[in-house]
All heavy atoms as an XYZ file, in Angstrom:
582
protein
N       0.835     -1.185      0.000
C       0.000      0.000      0.000
C       0.876      1.243      0.000
O       2.073      1.180      0.295
C      -0.912      0.007      1.225
O      -0.200      0.359      2.386
N       0.273      2.367     -0.313
C       1.012      3.631     -0.303
C       1.506      3.924      1.111
O       2.641      4.363      1.302
C       0.147      4.782     -0.861
C       0.840      6.115     -0.693
C      -0.173      4.533     -2.336
N       0.675      3.663      2.117
C       1.104      3.911      3.491
C       2.308      3.054      3.861
O       3.251      3.542      4.491
C      -0.040      3.678      4.475
C       0.316      3.896      5.954
C       0.898      5.286      6.192
C      -0.907      3.663      6.824
N       2.311      1.804      3.468
C       3.472      0.949      3.735
C       4.718      1.551      3.111
O       5.786      1.603      3.734
C       3.263     -0.460      3.181
C       2.205     -1.244      3.934
O       1.986     -0.960      5.132
O       1.585     -2.127      3.316
N       4.599      2.015      1.885
C       5.722      2.616      1.187
C       6.207      3.875      1.909
O       7.407      4.097      2.048
C       5.318      2.945     -0.253
O       6.446      3.224     -1.039
N       5.283      4.686      2.397
C       5.640      5.894      3.145
C       6.438      5.513      4.392
O       7.500      6.093      4.669
C       4.367      6.689      3.529
C       3.775      7.356      2.288
C       4.669      7.719      4.613
C       2.387      7.960      2.495
N       5.957      4.535      5.137
C       6.630      4.118      6.370
C       8.013      3.549      6.057
O       8.993      3.872      6.736
C       5.767      3.106      7.159
C       6.535      2.517      8.336
C       4.488      3.782      7.646
N       8.114      2.718      5.035
C       9.428      2.188      4.644
C      10.385      3.323      4.309
O      11.519      3.359      4.788
C       9.316      1.237      3.448
C       8.802     -0.136      3.776
C       7.854     -0.737      2.970
C       9.267     -0.836      4.877
C       7.376     -2.003      3.259
C       8.790     -2.098      5.175
C       7.848     -2.692      4.358
N       9.935      4.238      3.473
C      10.791      5.346      3.054
C      11.209      6.205      4.242
O      12.353      6.650      4.317
C      10.080      6.201      2.000
C       9.897      5.506      0.660
C      11.159      5.445     -0.179
O      12.117      6.219      0.074
O      11.186      4.633     -1.122
N      10.303      6.445      5.184
C      10.640      7.234      6.369
C      11.694      6.538      7.223
O      12.397      7.189      7.990
C       9.394      7.514      7.199
C       8.479      8.531      6.570
C       7.222      8.780      7.373
O       6.752      7.917      8.114
N       6.659      9.955      7.207
N      11.804      5.229      7.075
C      12.794      4.457      7.820
C      14.009      4.092      6.974
O      14.775      3.206      7.333
C      12.141      3.204      8.411
C      11.250      3.552      9.578
O      11.749      3.852     10.663
N       9.948      3.558      9.375
N      14.159      4.765      5.847
C      15.338      4.577      5.012
C      15.334      3.346      4.135
O      16.380      2.958      3.611
N      14.173      2.730      3.964
C      14.074      1.529      3.134
C      13.402      1.898      1.816
O      12.244      2.309      1.799
C      13.256      0.427      3.843
C      13.134     -0.811      2.962
C      13.869      0.080      5.194
N      14.136      1.792      0.700
C      13.524      2.105     -0.592
C      12.307      1.216     -0.850
O      12.294      0.038     -0.498
C      14.634      1.802     -1.603
C      15.887      1.855     -0.812
C      15.523      1.378      0.572
N      11.287      1.799     -1.449
C      10.076      1.028     -1.735
C       9.406      1.554     -2.995
O       9.682      2.669     -3.440
C       9.110      1.092     -0.556
O       8.664      2.411     -0.374
N       8.537      0.738     -3.538
C       7.772      1.118     -4.726
C       6.378      0.530     -4.596
O       6.199     -0.675     -4.691
C       8.450      0.615     -5.993
N       5.413      1.381     -4.339
C       4.024      0.926     -4.272
C       3.419      0.911     -5.658
O       3.652      1.827     -6.452
C       3.193      1.864     -3.392
O       3.518      1.702     -2.050
N       2.629     -0.110     -5.921
C       1.899     -0.213     -7.181
C       0.419     -0.330     -6.829
O       0.027     -1.231     -6.083
C       2.332     -1.445     -7.994
C       3.842     -1.427     -8.226
C       1.555     -1.500     -9.311
C       4.390     -2.737     -8.774
N      -0.370      0.581     -7.363
C      -1.816      0.550     -7.150
C      -2.501      0.629     -8.503
O      -1.888      1.049     -9.485
C      -2.288      1.699     -6.229
C      -1.945      3.064     -6.832
C      -1.661      1.560     -4.838
C      -2.496      4.239     -6.039
N      -3.756      0.241     -8.555
C      -4.476      0.397     -9.817
C      -4.947      1.841     -9.949
O      -5.136      2.551     -8.959
C      -5.656     -0.579     -9.946
O      -6.562     -0.376     -8.873
C      -5.159     -2.025     -9.985
N      -5.105      2.262    -11.180
C      -5.338      3.674    -11.479
C      -6.562      4.281    -10.805
O      -6.578      5.472    -10.516
C      -5.378      3.921    -12.988
C      -6.319      3.009    -13.743
O      -7.144      2.301    -13.132
O      -6.229      2.990    -14.984
N      -7.571      3.475    -10.494
C      -8.755      4.041     -9.839
C      -8.463      4.471     -8.401
O      -9.247      5.209     -7.807
C      -9.973      3.082     -9.864
C     -10.396      2.784    -11.289
C      -9.695      1.819     -9.094
N      -7.337      4.045     -7.854
C      -6.968      4.410     -6.488
C      -5.912      5.514     -6.432
O      -5.383      5.823     -5.355
C      -6.496      3.174     -5.719
C      -7.580      2.159     -5.531
C      -7.601      0.997     -6.283
C      -8.604      2.375     -4.625
C      -8.614      0.064     -6.132
C      -9.627      1.452     -4.458
C      -9.629      0.298     -5.215
N      -5.627      6.137     -7.564
C      -4.614      7.192     -7.596
C      -4.988      8.363     -6.679
O      -4.150      8.863     -5.933
C      -4.408      7.689     -9.031
C      -3.278      8.661     -9.166
C      -3.005      9.000    -10.613
C      -1.820      9.932    -10.707
N      -1.484     10.247    -12.094
N      -6.246      8.773     -6.712
C      -6.690      9.879     -5.851
C      -6.516      9.477     -4.381
O      -6.052     10.276     -3.559
C      -8.153     10.268     -6.153
C      -8.697     11.236     -5.120
C      -8.252     10.872     -7.547
N      -6.852      8.253     -4.052
C      -6.707      7.760     -2.684
C      -5.235      7.726     -2.276
O      -4.876      8.108     -1.157
C      -7.330      6.357     -2.538
O      -8.696      6.424     -2.957
C      -7.253      5.848     -1.123
N      -4.380      7.273     -3.166
C      -2.941      7.247     -2.884
C      -2.393      8.640     -2.632
O      -1.609      8.853     -1.702
N      -2.806      9.591     -3.461
C      -2.370     10.977     -3.259
C      -2.908     11.546     -1.955
O      -2.201     12.261     -1.242
C      -2.798     11.851     -4.440
C      -1.941     11.617     -5.663
O      -0.745     11.379     -5.562
N      -2.547     11.669     -6.824
N      -4.150     11.215     -1.625
C      -4.744     11.686     -0.369
C      -3.972     11.129      0.826
O      -3.728     11.846      1.806
C      -6.212     11.305     -0.293
N      -3.584      9.865      0.764
C      -2.815      9.259      1.844
C      -1.479      9.990      2.010
O      -1.078     10.323      3.123
C      -2.575      7.773      1.565
C      -1.734      7.065      2.610
S      -2.487      7.003      4.252
C      -3.820      5.858      3.940
N      -0.812     10.234      0.898
C       0.467     10.946      0.962
C       0.280     12.353      1.539
O       1.056     12.792      2.389
C       1.092     11.012     -0.432
N      -0.754     13.040      1.095
C      -1.015     14.383      1.610
C      -1.298     14.363      3.105
O      -0.837     15.235      3.843
C      -2.183     15.034      0.856
C      -1.819     15.408     -0.559
O      -0.658     15.621     -0.883
N      -2.815     15.474     -1.421
N      -2.047     13.369      3.547
C      -2.354     13.235      4.974
C      -1.083     13.093      5.802
O      -1.000     13.603      6.916
C      -3.282     12.021      5.214
O      -4.508     12.243      4.517
C      -3.564     11.797      6.679
N      -0.095     12.447      5.247
C       1.183     12.241      5.934
C       2.172     13.375      5.651
O       3.360     13.270      5.969
C       1.770     10.889      5.544
C       1.102      9.770      6.286
C      -0.137      9.245      6.045
C       1.608      9.076      7.409
N      -0.427      8.268      6.941
C       0.632      8.135      7.794
C       2.792      9.143      8.130
C       0.808      7.272      8.880
C       2.962      8.289      9.195
C       1.985      7.374      9.561
N       1.680     14.442      4.997
C       2.541     15.596      4.721
C       3.534     15.361      3.608
O       4.582     16.003      3.563
N       3.203     14.471      2.696
C       4.130     14.107      1.628
C       3.502     14.302      0.244
O       3.490     13.380     -0.590
C       4.589     12.655      1.799
C       5.372     12.372      3.081
C       5.530     10.888      3.300
C       6.724     13.067      3.042
N       3.003     15.491      0.011
C       2.439     15.788     -1.309
C       3.491     15.471     -2.370
O       4.672     15.763     -2.200
C       2.029     17.245     -1.381
N       3.068     14.830     -3.436
C       3.995     14.465     -4.502
C       4.712     13.146     -4.278
O       5.588     12.784     -5.061
N       4.343     12.418     -3.224
C       4.955     11.111     -2.978
C       4.743     10.240     -4.212
O       3.646     10.143     -4.743
C       4.322     10.453     -1.746
C       5.021      9.213     -1.287
C       6.125      9.300     -0.460
C       4.577      7.964     -1.682
C       6.779      8.147     -0.024
C       5.219      6.810     -1.260
C       6.324      6.907     -0.431
N       5.804      9.624     -4.652
C       5.748      8.860     -5.897
C       5.321      7.412     -5.652
O       5.835      6.738     -4.774
C       7.120      8.887     -6.570
C       7.542     10.289     -6.967
C       8.986     10.347     -7.393
N       9.190      9.556     -8.616
C      10.390      9.128     -9.012
N      11.459      9.365     -8.302
N      10.492      8.440    -10.124
N       4.377      6.970     -6.471
C       3.960      5.571     -6.498
C       3.579      5.254     -7.937
O       3.452      6.152     -8.770
C       2.813      5.278     -5.520
C       1.608      6.171     -5.677
C       0.623      5.891     -6.597
C       1.481      7.315     -4.891
C      -0.484      6.712     -6.751
C       0.381      8.145     -5.022
C      -0.603      7.845     -5.953
N       3.417      3.996     -8.234
C       3.138      3.564     -9.603
C       1.693      3.105     -9.731
O       1.100      2.625     -8.765
C       4.084      2.424     -9.987
C       5.566      2.740     -9.812
C       6.401      1.487    -10.016
C       5.999      3.845    -10.754
N       1.162      3.254    -10.934
C      -0.200      2.786    -11.188
C      -0.222      1.860    -12.396
O       0.623      1.947    -13.279
C      -1.170      3.960    -11.445
O      -0.742      4.687    -12.596
C      -1.252      4.887    -10.246
N      -1.181      0.978    -12.367
C      -1.450      0.122    -13.519
C      -2.960      0.096    -13.729
O      -3.716      0.481    -12.828
C      -0.870     -1.284    -13.342
C      -1.488     -2.120    -12.269
S      -0.938     -3.870    -12.292
C       0.782     -3.785    -12.605
N      -3.403     -0.299    -14.906
C      -4.838     -0.278    -15.199
C      -5.654     -1.173    -14.258
O      -5.200     -2.230    -13.839
C      -4.923     -0.795    -16.637
C      -3.571     -0.561    -17.217
C      -2.614     -0.705    -16.075
N      -6.827     -0.688    -13.953
C      -7.795     -1.412    -13.134
C      -8.792     -2.085    -14.068
O      -9.076     -1.538    -15.117
C      -8.518     -0.406    -12.221
C      -9.408     -1.016    -11.205
N      -8.937     -1.462     -9.988
C     -10.739     -1.274    -11.216
C      -9.949     -1.941     -9.298
N     -11.042     -1.848    -10.017
N      -9.317     -3.221    -13.775
C      -9.079     -4.053    -12.596
C      -7.960     -5.057    -12.847
O      -7.534     -5.258    -13.984
C     -10.415     -4.774    -12.420
C     -10.910     -4.958    -13.826
C     -10.451     -3.716    -14.567
N      -7.529     -5.707    -11.772
C      -6.561     -6.800    -11.920
C      -7.101     -8.112    -11.362
O      -6.592     -9.176    -11.685
C      -5.198     -6.473    -11.267
C      -5.342     -6.193     -9.780
C      -4.525     -5.317    -11.972
C      -4.026     -6.084     -9.039
N      -8.135     -8.033    -10.546
C      -8.653     -9.235     -9.875
C      -9.160    -10.294    -10.846
O      -9.099    -11.484    -10.546
C      -9.766     -8.848     -8.908
N      -9.637     -9.870    -12.004
C     -10.211    -10.832    -12.943
C      -9.220    -11.303    -14.014
O      -9.597    -12.037    -14.919
C     -11.453    -10.242    -13.608
C     -11.142     -9.012    -14.425
O     -10.113     -8.362    -14.224
N     -12.026     -8.672    -15.348
N      -7.974    -10.888    -13.902
C      -6.984    -11.285    -14.902
C      -6.539    -12.725    -14.702
O      -6.435    -13.206    -13.579
C      -5.756    -10.373    -14.827
C      -5.959     -8.902    -15.146
C      -4.641     -8.149    -14.967
C      -6.504     -8.712    -16.547
N      -6.246    -13.357    -15.799
C      -5.655    -14.692    -15.740
C      -4.174    -14.517    -15.380
O      -3.608    -13.441    -15.532
C      -5.810    -15.393    -17.083
C      -7.273    -15.644    -17.451
C      -7.361    -16.499    -18.693
C      -8.748    -16.772    -19.178
N      -9.840    -16.752    -18.275
N      -3.555    -15.582    -14.884
C      -2.161    -15.501    -14.447
C      -1.249    -14.914    -15.522
O      -0.403    -14.070    -15.234
C      -1.647    -16.883    -14.042
C      -2.229    -17.370    -12.731
O      -2.849    -16.559    -11.998
O      -2.066    -18.574    -12.430
N      -1.426    -15.361    -16.764
C      -0.570    -14.893    -17.846
C      -0.743    -13.388    -18.069
O       0.241    -12.672    -18.285
C      -0.883    -15.657    -19.138
C       0.031    -15.303    -20.284
C      -0.251    -16.142    -21.517
C       0.680    -15.743    -22.649
N       0.439    -16.530    -23.848
N      -1.964    -12.896    -17.990
C      -2.225    -11.467    -18.173
C      -1.611    -10.648    -17.033
O      -1.022     -9.589    -17.271
C      -3.732    -11.203    -18.235
C      -4.414    -11.828    -19.442
C      -5.926    -11.806    -19.323
O      -6.461    -12.159    -18.248
O      -6.569    -11.428    -20.317
N      -1.729    -11.145    -15.824
C      -1.145    -10.450    -14.686
C       0.380    -10.461    -14.775
O       1.035     -9.451    -14.487
C      -1.611    -11.088    -13.374
C      -1.326    -10.305    -12.101
C      -1.869     -8.884    -12.166
C      -1.904    -11.034    -10.896
N       0.940    -11.583    -15.202
C       2.387    -11.659    -15.407
C       2.849    -10.638    -16.447
O       3.897    -10.004    -16.275
C       2.805    -13.059    -15.855
C       2.729    -14.099    -14.747
O       2.599    -13.713    -13.562
O       2.789    -15.304    -15.081
N       2.069    -10.459    -17.513
C       2.420     -9.481    -18.545
C       2.401     -8.062    -17.988
O       3.296     -7.263    -18.275
C       1.472     -9.592    -19.736
C       1.667    -10.852    -20.545
C       0.563    -11.079    -21.580
O      -0.545    -10.551    -21.459
N       0.866    -11.888    -22.581
N       1.386     -7.743    -17.198
C       1.317     -6.405    -16.588
C       2.477     -6.182    -15.635
O       3.062     -5.100    -15.594
C      -0.005     -6.207    -15.862
C      -1.146     -5.996    -16.811
C      -2.238     -5.219    -16.154
N      -3.447     -5.281    -16.953
C      -4.611     -4.869    -16.530
N      -4.742     -4.365    -15.321
N      -5.666     -4.945    -17.307
N       2.788     -7.215    -14.862
C       3.904     -7.099    -13.918
C       5.216     -6.885    -14.666
O       6.015     -6.015    -14.302
C       3.981     -8.346    -13.035
N       5.429     -7.646    -15.716
C       6.658     -7.498    -16.503
C       6.750     -6.107    -17.130
O       7.833     -5.519    -17.193
C       6.721     -8.576    -17.585
N       5.632     -5.576    -17.556
C       5.632     -4.263    -18.200
C       5.987     -3.134    -17.230
O       6.558     -2.120    -17.642
C       4.262     -3.996    -18.833
N       5.688     -3.303    -15.958
C       5.921     -2.231    -14.989
C       7.283     -2.355    -14.291
O       7.717     -1.438    -13.600
C       4.761     -2.135    -13.975
C       4.710     -0.736    -13.350
C       4.848     -3.228    -12.922
C       3.454     -0.445    -12.581
N       7.981     -3.466    -14.493
C       9.271     -3.680    -13.839
C      10.248     -2.523    -14.069
O      10.875     -2.057    -13.111
C       9.895     -5.039    -14.245
C      11.371     -5.108    -13.879
C       9.139     -6.171    -13.584
N      10.410     -2.012    -15.297
C      11.347     -0.897    -15.466
C      10.994      0.332    -14.613
O      11.892      0.999    -14.078
C      11.249     -0.565    -16.959
C      10.802     -1.845    -17.593
C       9.871     -2.458    -16.586
N       9.710      0.613    -14.437
C       9.296      1.736    -13.599
C       9.587      1.466    -12.127
O       9.960      2.379    -11.383
C       7.811      2.025    -13.793
C       7.470      2.553    -15.176
C       5.977      2.785    -15.318
O       5.459      3.689    -14.633
O       5.351      2.041    -16.096
N       9.412      0.218    -11.706
C       9.715     -0.161    -10.324
C      11.202      0.036    -10.054
O      11.602      0.652     -9.054
C       9.293     -1.620    -10.027
C       9.814     -2.070     -8.663
C       7.783     -1.772    -10.105
N      12.026     -0.468    -10.948
C      13.479     -0.337    -10.798
C      13.870      1.138    -10.753
O      14.660      1.558     -9.892
C      14.222     -1.084    -11.931
C      15.711     -0.770    -11.913
C      13.983     -2.580    -11.817
N      13.308      1.927    -11.653
C      13.626      3.367    -11.694
C      13.263      4.046    -10.374
O      14.058      4.806     -9.817
C      12.884      4.023    -12.858
C      13.179      5.494    -12.997
C      12.442      6.088    -14.189
C      12.735      7.586    -14.255
N      12.030      8.243    -15.322
N      12.076      3.765     -9.852
C      11.643      4.373     -8.602
C      12.524      3.929     -7.439
O      12.906      4.745     -6.591
C      10.181      4.040     -8.321
C       9.563      4.629     -7.050
C       9.742      6.144     -6.979
C       8.073      4.272     -6.969
N      12.870      2.667     -7.405
C      13.747      2.181     -6.331
C      15.114      2.826     -6.389
O      15.701      3.159     -5.360
C      13.863      0.655     -6.393
C      12.611     -0.121     -5.998
C      12.800     -1.607     -6.288
C      12.239      0.109     -4.540
N      15.640      3.004     -7.589
C      16.980      3.583     -7.730
C      16.982      5.097     -7.522
O      17.926      5.651     -6.945
C      17.559      3.251     -9.112
C      17.881      1.773     -9.341
C      18.355      1.553    -10.770
C      18.926      1.286     -8.338
N      15.945      5.772     -7.982
C      15.874      7.230     -7.838
C      15.372      7.652     -6.464
O      15.696      8.732     -5.994
C      14.961      7.826     -8.910
C      15.506      7.761    -10.302
C      14.571      8.359    -11.325
O      13.418      8.738    -10.975
O      14.978      8.452    -12.486
N      14.527      6.830     -5.887
C      13.902      7.191     -4.622
C      12.867      8.274     -4.801
O      12.510      8.647     -5.917
N      12.398      8.796     -3.714
C      11.322      9.785     -3.749
C      11.772     11.141     -4.282
O      10.972     11.933     -4.728
C      10.697      9.945     -2.353
C       9.869      8.746     -1.944
C       8.699      8.521     -2.869
O       7.981      9.447     -3.255
N       8.474      7.279     -3.251
N      13.068     11.383     -4.283
C      13.568     12.665     -4.766
C      13.606     12.726     -6.297
O      13.635     13.786     -6.870
C      14.921     12.961     -4.157
C      14.839     13.141     -2.658
C      16.164     13.492     -2.078
C      16.179     13.754     -0.611
N      15.374     13.028      0.276
N      13.603     11.519     -6.921
C      13.623     11.337     -8.349
C      13.566     12.528     -9.144
O      13.746     12.933    -10.148
């Protein structure tokens, strides 16, 4: 979750949260609540619950470069 990522980052542990796009407003609200406007997290298309394993694997593979970039750049990116 975005909150987990915030807590990890506050403790010096790089993290990358991935949420579906319909929760982007919620993710931003969580970051704002914690005083971290602009906190970076990743989104992918919603929904994912009904995807077959192969489709979910494809989405995961497609977002890997963004995950790596966020982990390496951190929140200051």
